[in-house]
N, C-alpha and C positions, 0 to 999 in steps of 0.2 A: 505492500499501500503507501502512496507518496501523500508526504505530511508535508506539511509547510516548513518554512524554514526555519519559523519560532520553533513549532512542536518538537524537530531536528533536534534542537538546541537543549529544549527540555530532555527530550527522550535518551539523548547520549551525555547529560551531566548527571541523570537519573540511572542509566545505567551504570558508570564507572562508580558512582559512590556507595550502590549495591552489590559489587563484585566485591567490594572491601566489605559490605556490613557480613556480606554469605561465607567471606574468611570468617570473621569475627566469630558469626554464629557456632563454627565448626569446632572453634576452640573455646567458647563460652565460659570454659570451668579456670580460664587463665586470663580474664578481661581483669583491670582493675577498675572498680566500679567504688566510684564518691555516693555521698549521699546527697542529695540535692532539697529533700525535704519527707517528710513522713510518709514514708512506703512509696517515695519516687523519685527512683534511681535514676542517675546518668552516665553513661560509660565514657570511656575513652571513643569505644566506635559512634557513639554518639555526633561527641564533637569532631572527629576527624572527618566524616560523611560531610556535615554541615560544611567545614572550610574544603573538602573537595567539591562541593556545590557552589557555593562563593566566588572560586578559583574560576571555573569553569565557567559559569554564567556571568558575571563580571567581565571574561576575555568576551564571553560571544557575544554578550551587549555591553560597553564599556558606559557606565554611567547609570546605569539604574538602581534606584534602591534597593535594598535588600533587610527584610523580614524574616529575622530565623530564630527558633526557637530558645538553640544553646547561647550565640551570641547578641544576641538583638536585632534594633536597628543600625541599620547602615546609611549613610545619607550617600545621594549619588546627584550629579548634577543633573541628570533629566529627572526631574520632580513629578512627572504626570506618570511614570512606569516604578512600580515596586513588585520585585520578587517576593511572598510569601512562602517561608520552608520549611517545613518540622523533616530534616533529616534522619528522623525515626519516628514515627510513632507506632504504640504500642512497646515502647520500652521494656515491662515490664514483661512482657508477653518472651519480648528477644533475650532477656538477659534469664528466664525458665528453659530457654530451645524452646519455643513454641510457636512455630511457620506462619506467625500472622501478624505482619508489622509492615510499613511499610514507607516508601519515601512520598512525600509529597510536595507537589513546588507549583504553586498558582502565582499567576502573572497577573498584578492588579493595574489598569491604567485607568488614570483618575480615580472612580469608585465603585469602577467594574471590574469582575474576573472575566479576560478574555480568552486564558488558556489555563490549562491543565494537567496536571500527569501526576498520578499515581502510581508506583510500583512496588510490587512485592519482590524482593530479589531472591524469597524462599523456594516460590513456586514459578517463578519468570511471570508470572501476569502483571502487563502494561496497560492501565488505561490511561487513555487519552481523551480529553475534549476540547475545542472550540468553539469561540462562541457563533453560533449561527451554521457549524458546521457537523453538530453532531456528536454524539461518543460512543469512543470503540474502546473492545479490551481484545488485545491480540488480533485486531485487523478487521474486528466481527461487531458492526453494529449494534449497538445497544438501545433497551426500550426497558422502560418500568413495567412493575407487572400489571396487568389489568383487572385483578379479584376488585371485587365492588361487594364483598359480603365480610363485613370486619374479622366475623367467627372463620372464616377461611385462610385466615392471614396470619405470617410470623412477621413478626417486629424486634427489629433490634431496638437495643437501648444503653445507657451507661450506667455504674453501678458507682455511687460516692462510696469513696472508701476512705481507712484512716485518714483524718488530716482536710480532707478536702471534700467540699460539697453537702447539702444539707439532706442528711440521711432521714428524718421521719418526714420529709417531705417526698423522697423518691420512693419511700415503703407508701406513701396514699398514693400514687401513681401506678406503682404494679399494681396495687389491691382494687384499684379501679378499673382497669385494663384487662387485670389477666381471666375475670370469668366473659370477656368478649371477643378475645382473641384465640387463635389455632396456638400459636405459641411465641414467648419472646427466647433471643437469644441476645448472650453479654459475650459480645469477642474481643473487644478490649482494645480496638484502633479505630477510632473516628471516621478518619479519610476512607479505610476498606467498608465501614457500615456503610458512609454514604455511598462508595462503586457498588456493592453490591446491592441498594437501594435501583441504582441506576443497571444493573444488569439484571433484574426481577430476581435475584437470589433472598431477599429481604422485601417485604408488601409494604414498611414504611419502617421510621428510624426517629427517635428523639433521644436528645439528651439535653443538657443543662452543665453551663458554665465549663466552656469548650475556647480556645482560645484561635487567632484568626490564621492560625499555621494550622490547627486541627482541619480546618472546614474548606477553608479556601478553593481548591482544586475540587473537592468533592462536591462541593455547592453548583460548581456549573458541568460537575459531570452528570448530577441528575436532572438539571434543566434542560441541558443538551438530551438526554433521553427521557424527555417528554415530563417530567416529573414536575411537582410541586415542595417548593422549598420556601418557609420561612422561619424566623424567630417561634414562640408560643404563642403570644400575640395575634400571629395571624398575618400578621402585614408589616411589621421588623425584620431589618436585617440580622440575619444570625452571625455576620462580621463586627456587626456593631454590639448587640446585645451577647454574643457568645451562647447563643441556643439556638436551638433549631428543630425545627419539625418536618418530616418531607414523604412521600410516598408520591401513589400517583391521584387525581384531583382529590378521588373522594375517600381515598386513608388517609391524605393531609387535613381534610376536615375535621371527619369521625377522631384523629388522635387531637387536635387543635382543642376540640368540643368539650373533652375527655381532659385533659390536663391543663388548660390555662385555667378553669377555675379555682384548681386546687394552690396554684403559687397565688393567687390572687390575697 
């Protein structure tokens, strides 16, 4: 498949950093790990991948800004473009040898995400999306699932852990939904949860208290696959609020009806 020059830049950077992560996954017991916060680990692999991504993206598009989970914001001379990068989404999975993690790269032009790449090097699944051009998994066009009965739907979610999130609210949301859906899944990497919705593997997904690098690429992925994405309020921007709800138009609307009142 022929990609645009922009997507080629992003894919090349993601694959190079991915090779590094895959090598580190094979030697997981030798990684030096530092404690970034309660139950929130960051490894040398994480930091190394981000620097590789920054180097490659800066070389290809000099002057673009860069926002990364590890290094924070790096201003560029081009104020209209910013890379939003998570070099290792699913760090806890990675450190336990669970092959559910990804590199996520989104490109923001002004206030709009125009391109996204999500790459899981463990299974070589490459998701790409470009605004107005659709979403793809390893060259196969993606469409969100078409189910319109909530009791037939499998829904992805996030679960707050020690030191993070509102545990009581999460329990209330789960209780309100569990008698209405076919099942919940908590995979531990928000970018891949969004990609799974785009691919029709999950019918919907919601999570609170995320960061821009967790969702930038995935939001575009879902929209380009025909899905609907918003914050918990239904008309807010997840990049601004950190909360996300998505699915096809029906599932998105049903999830909003259930989880929105609980957080008010």
